[in-house]
VOBA-443450 format. One line per field, with one value per residue (C-alpha): residue in three letters; x, y, z. Coordinates in steps of 0.5 Angstrom, whole numbers. Layout:
N
res <- c(Ala ...)
u <- c(X ...)
v <- c(Y ...)
w <- c(Z ...)
END
This chain:
407
res <- c(Met Pro Ser Ala Leu Pro Ile Gly Asp Pro Ala Pro Ala Asp Gly Val Leu Pro Pro Ser Ala Ala Glu Gly Ala Glu Ser Arg Asp Phe Gly Leu Tyr Val His Val Pro Phe Cys Arg Val Arg Cys Gly Tyr Cys Asp Phe Asn Thr Tyr Thr Ala Thr Glu Leu Arg Gly Val Arg Gln Thr Asp Tyr Ala Gln Gln Ala Ala Leu Glu Leu Ser Phe Ala Val Glu Ala Leu Arg Arg Ser Gly Val Pro Ala Arg Pro Ala Ser Thr Val Phe Phe Gly Gly Gly Thr Pro Thr Leu Leu Pro Ser Arg Asp Leu Ala Thr Val Leu Gln Arg Ala Arg Glu Asp Phe Gly Phe Gly Asp Asp Ala Glu Ile Thr Thr Glu Ala Asn Pro Asp Ser Val Asp Ala Arg Tyr Leu Ala Glu Leu Ala His Ala Gly Phe Thr Arg Val Ser Phe Gly Met Gln Ser Ala Val Pro His Val Leu Arg Thr Leu Glu Arg Thr His Asp Pro Ala Arg Val Pro Arg Val Val Gln Trp Ala Lys Asp Ala Gly Leu Gln Val Ser Leu Asp Leu Ile Tyr Gly Thr Pro Gly Glu Ser Leu Glu Asp Trp Ala Ala Ser Val Asp Ser Ala Leu Ala Cys Glu Pro Asp His Leu Ser Ala Tyr Ser Leu Ile Val Glu Asp Gly Thr Lys Leu Ala Arg Gln Ile Arg Arg Gly Glu Val Pro Glu Pro Asp Asp Asp Leu Gln Ala Asp Met Tyr Glu Leu Ile Asp Asp Arg Leu Ala Ala Asp Gly Tyr Gln Trp Tyr Glu Val Ser Asn Trp Ala Lys Asp Asp Ala His Arg Ser Arg His Asn Leu Gly Tyr Trp Leu Gly His Asp Trp Trp Gly Val Gly Pro Gly Ala His Ser His Val Gly Gly Val Arg Trp Trp Asn Val Lys His Pro Ala Ala Tyr Ala Gly Arg Val Leu Ala Gly Glu Ser Pro Ala Ala Gly Arg Glu Ser Leu Asp Val Ser Thr Arg Glu Phe Glu Asp Val Leu Leu Arg Val Arg Ile Arg Asp Gly Leu Pro Val Ser Val Leu His Gly Glu Gly Arg His Ala Val Ala Gly Leu Ile Ala Asp Gly Leu Ile Asp Ala Lys Ala Ala Leu Arg Gly Ser Val Glu Leu Thr Arg Thr Gly Arg Leu Leu Ala Asp Ala Val Val Arg Arg Leu Val Ala)
u <- c(0 5 10 8 10 15 13 15 12 5 4 0 -6 -4 3 7 14 19 23 29 27 28 35 39 33 36 42 38 34 27 23 16 14 7 5 0 -2 -6 -4 -8 -5 0 7 9 16 13 12 11 4 0 -7 -11 -18 -22 -17 -20 -26 -30 -25 -24 -18 -22 -22 -15 -12 -16 -14 -7 -8 -11 -5 0 -4 -4 4 5 1 4 11 10 7 13 18 21 23 19 23 21 21 27 24 18 17 11 12 8 5 3 2 0 -6 -9 -12 -6 -11 -10 -3 -3 -8 -3 3 -1 -3 4 6 1 3 10 13 18 26 29 30 26 26 19 18 13 14 10 9 10 3 0 2 1 4 -2 -1 6 5 0 5 10 5 3 10 13 20 23 19 22 19 19 22 25 27 27 26 19 20 23 18 13 16 16 9 10 4 8 10 18 17 13 19 22 16 14 21 21 14 17 23 18 15 21 21 28 27 30 29 29 32 31 37 37 30 30 31 34 41 47 45 38 41 46 40 36 42 43 36 36 42 39 33 39 36 38 39 39 38 39 37 38 32 31 26 22 18 10 11 8 15 18 12 14 21 19 15 21 17 23 30 33 37 44 49 54 51 48 55 57 50 52 59 56 52 57 62 56 54 61 63 57 59 55 57 55 53 50 51 45 44 48 47 50 52 51 46 42 43 36 36 30 34 40 36 35 42 45 40 36 28 22 15 12 4 -1 -2 4 9 15 17 23 25 31 32 24 22 14 10 3 -3 -3 -10 -12 -19 -16 -12 -18 -21 -15 -14 -22 -22 -16 -12 -5 -5 2 1 7 14 21 26 33 38 45 48 43 44 51 50 45 49 55 50 47 53 58 54 55 60 62 64 63 69 73 73 66 68 70 75 74 71 77 82 78 79 87 84 79 84 88 82 80 74 75 79 86 87 80 82 88 84 80 74 71 70 67 71 67 68 66 60 58 60 57 53 60 64 59 59 66 66 61 64)
v <- c(51 46 42 36 29 24 19 12 5 4 3 -3 0 -5 -1 -7 -6 -10 -15 -11 -5 -9 -10 -7 -3 -4 0 6 11 12 19 21 27 30 35 40 42 49 56 63 65 62 66 68 64 58 51 47 43 47 50 56 55 56 51 45 43 39 37 41 43 41 33 33 31 25 23 24 19 14 14 13 7 5 6 1 -5 -4 -4 -10 -14 -12 -15 -8 -9 -4 2 8 15 18 25 27 34 37 41 45 49 52 47 52 54 48 48 46 40 38 37 34 29 27 27 23 18 17 16 10 7 7 10 15 14 17 25 24 31 33 40 44 49 56 63 68 71 64 63 66 65 60 56 55 53 48 45 44 40 36 34 38 40 45 50 53 60 62 69 69 77 82 88 90 91 84 81 84 82 74 76 74 77 77 84 83 86 80 75 77 76 69 67 69 66 59 60 61 55 51 50 50 55 55 61 60 66 67 71 73 76 81 88 85 89 87 92 89 82 84 88 81 77 82 82 74 74 79 73 68 62 55 54 58 56 60 59 62 64 59 61 55 54 55 60 67 70 66 69 76 75 73 79 84 86 84 82 75 73 75 69 73 77 71 68 75 74 67 69 74 70 65 70 73 66 64 70 69 62 58 52 50 43 43 47 52 50 53 51 53 46 39 38 43 41 39 31 30 33 30 23 25 27 21 16 14 12 16 16 22 23 27 30 30 27 23 17 13 6 2 5 5 11 13 20 21 23 31 34 33 30 25 24 23 19 13 14 13 7 4 5 7 14 13 15 12 9 7 2 5 1 1 6 11 10 11 17 20 18 22 28 29 27 32 37 36 39 31 29 24 18 18 10 10 14 10 10 18 20 18 21 27 29 32 36 39 40 44 48 50 46 41 41 38 36 33 29 26 23 20 25 29 36 42 49 55 56 49 50 55 50 44 41 42 38 32 32 31 26 22 22)
w <- c(107 110 107 103 107 104 99 102 103 105 113 116 120 125 126 127 125 121 126 125 129 135 134 139 142 149 147 145 149 148 147 146 141 141 136 137 130 132 132 132 126 121 121 114 114 117 114 119 120 123 123 125 127 120 117 122 118 122 128 134 138 145 143 141 148 148 141 142 149 144 140 146 148 140 140 146 143 137 139 143 138 134 139 141 149 153 155 159 156 158 154 152 148 146 140 135 132 140 145 150 146 149 157 161 163 156 156 163 160 155 159 165 159 157 164 165 158 158 165 165 166 172 171 165 161 159 155 152 147 148 145 150 149 150 158 164 172 173 167 168 175 173 168 173 178 172 171 166 167 162 157 151 149 142 143 136 136 141 135 134 126 126 129 125 119 122 123 131 135 142 145 147 153 156 155 162 165 162 164 171 171 169 173 179 177 178 170 166 161 153 149 141 137 129 126 118 118 112 114 121 122 126 131 131 132 138 141 141 144 149 151 151 156 160 162 164 161 162 154 148 141 134 128 121 118 112 106 105 98 99 104 105 106 100 95 98 97 89 88 91 97 102 100 101 107 106 107 109 114 117 118 122 126 128 130 134 138 139 142 147 150 150 154 158 160 155 151 144 144 137 131 133 141 147 155 161 162 160 165 161 154 150 152 147 141 143 141 135 133 136 132 138 138 139 137 134 136 133 125 121 127 125 128 128 132 130 123 121 120 119 119 120 116 116 117 124 121 118 124 129 124 124 132 133 129 133 127 125 123 119 112 110 112 110 113 112 109 112 107 108 116 115 111 117 123 119 118 124 129 126 128 136 140 142 135 130 131 125 125 122 116 110 104 101 108 112 107 107 115 113 108 113 118 113 111 118 118 124 130 129 136 136 130 133 139 133 133 128 131 128 129 128 121 121 124 119 113 116 110 106 111 111 103 104 109 106 99)
END
């Protein structure tokens, strides 16, 4: 089953935030995340909050769009009562699960409610995730007509035995077709890859990278496989049925994709993300890394506004009960203190190519910069300009860099 929610303070039923959430809001972007928690099957490596049809227990996927629309309207009123100034959404991101298991009209319904309740900024970025086997040309054209601007396909691999280990159900030969259908509809395209799957060789990974590049996407993400406790994959490894991911091999795989993407004109802008140019970066995800505000809609969705973070109840039935009663679906929340916000600022911003200002570091953290330069983990010239920017070796050891910067 999906991982447990954090432990926090009780969240009020009216959703009103403390006064501190409104401070400085005008200087922060505002985004919307819509979690669609439905999947045909649960992949063995996944610990996201997702449910197959047999696990829904009394709720229906067909009712979800209206429930999400109710939370959007609730959000507008809760923010107003909290004194948070109204801001149009600069980004909207539908994630999952598999959002495209819902009919395109359902995604359009939720998007239209977001447009009516919040308004969208100029050139708003509106993305949905999709599995390659969950859409066709007509579906993608309908998304574009509804106002979507971008689609992120879960490609993961082009190698059949790797997909089988991950329990992904799509035919890799379908990926180029869905990418072309999305482009024909006028949508920007991102491809998501996973590396380090048990049994995946460096040659397998190279084949997947080359296959992804042949599709000429606007954006690529590549994430190392992390074995999460409680997943089927973790149990398989514990029983010795498949080997554990190899850290050294994963490092070689990261260097391979970074080299091949750079040679093809892509620029890294976050440790696991590359884009053809600045215009094709994921602005929604940049909002997370830069500490901006977002409201997360749906079961288990997380939100953040002005240093206040909260998370919704996990099961779709519990979620439906709350929103239909006009209550906040939040299960708990926390107000981040100054030291926690500073730590998270370093943790997230150091991962992006634009870097972290040296001026935000304190004491031992600032003193650590010289040693990190000597170890080849941050760029010396950038540091002289006052910015902590990771070298490629630093990207591979980003967590270790953070530990030294917040010491």
